[in-house]
C-alpha positions as CSV (number, residue, x, y, z in Angstrom):
1,M,7.9,-52.3,-2.6
2,V,7.5,-52.8,-6.4
3,D,10.0,-55.4,-7.9
4,G,13.3,-53.2,-9.2
5,A,12.3,-49.9,-8.3
6,A,15.0,-47.5,-6.4
7,V,14.5,-47.9,-2.3
8,L,14.1,-44.2,-1.3
9,V,15.3,-43.2,2.2
10,G,14.2,-40.1,3.6
11,A,10.1,-40.0,1.9
12,A,7.5,-39.2,4.0
13,V,5.0,-41.5,3.9
14,A,1.6,-40.4,5.1
15,I,-1.3,-42.6,5.5
16,S,-5.0,-41.9,5.2
17,A,-7.9,-43.4,6.4
18,A,-11.3,-42.3,4.4
19,G,-12.8,-45.4,5.8
20,Q,-13.8,-46.5,9.3
21,W,-10.4,-47.4,10.3
22,A,-8.2,-47.1,13.5
23,V,-4.7,-46.7,12.8
24,D,-2.0,-47.3,15.3
25,G,1.0,-45.4,15.1
26,E,2.1,-41.8,13.5
27,P,0.3,-41.5,10.5
28,Q,3.0,-39.8,8.9
29,Q,6.7,-41.7,9.0
30,T,9.6,-41.2,6.9
31,T,11.4,-43.9,5.3
32,P,14.6,-45.7,7.1
33,S,17.5,-47.2,4.9
34,S,15.0,-49.9,4.1
35,G,12.5,-47.6,2.2
36,E,9.8,-49.3,4.3
37,V,7.0,-48.0,6.9
38,S,4.1,-49.7,8.3
39,W,1.1,-49.3,10.0
40,Q,-1.4,-51.7,12.2
41,A,-4.9,-50.6,11.3
42,T,-8.0,-52.4,12.7
43,C,-11.9,-52.0,10.6
44,E,-14.2,-50.4,12.8
45,A,-17.0,-51.3,10.6
46,I,-18.2,-53.9,8.4
47,G,-17.7,-53.3,4.5
48,D,-14.8,-51.9,1.8
49,Q,-13.1,-49.0,3.9
50,A,-10.9,-47.0,1.5
51,L,-7.0,-46.4,2.7
52,S,-4.4,-44.8,1.0
53,V,-0.7,-43.4,1.3
54,T,0.9,-40.2,-0.5
55,V,4.8,-40.2,-0.5
56,N,6.3,-36.6,-0.4
57,Q,3.2,-34.9,-0.5
58,G,2.3,-36.6,-3.9
59,A,-0.8,-37.8,-5.0
60,P,-2.5,-40.6,-2.7
61,V,-2.1,-43.8,-4.2
62,S,-5.1,-45.9,-3.2
63,L,-4.4,-49.1,-1.0
64,A,-5.8,-52.3,-2.1
65,V,-7.4,-54.1,1.2
66,P,-9.8,-56.4,1.4
67,A,-12.9,-55.4,2.5
68,C,-13.8,-55.9,6.5
69,A,-16.0,-58.8,7.5
70,P,-17.2,-59.7,11.0
71,L,-14.9,-61.9,12.9
72,P,-15.4,-65.4,13.4
73,T,-17.5,-66.5,16.0
74,T,-15.3,-68.9,18.5
75,T,-17.1,-72.3,19.5
76,T,-16.3,-74.5,22.4
77,P,-16.4,-78.4,21.0
78,T,-19.1,-80.0,22.6
79,S,-17.4,-83.3,24.8
80,T,-19.3,-86.7,24.3
81,T,-19.0,-89.4,26.5
82,T,-19.8,-93.0,25.3
83,T,-20.3,-95.7,28.2
84,V,-19.6,-99.5,26.9
85,T,-20.7,-102.2,29.4
86,K,-20.1,-105.8,29.6
């Protein structure tokens, strides 16, 4: 939401994925009294992936999202045992 902007209730907001995205939920939503809608999107390819939204069928607005990166690998720490003898 833009600071100082009026809440737009009942607006048709649509998300468009020009890149390799999997978007959960309906691609078009209507804003409730909060004026907000949300989606969950998952990258399906590494690199820049374009996403945009339109409000009430207006011009698309590009979303600033970081480039998709590989998931970090998880490692299991190795255990170390030290024996002290007297």
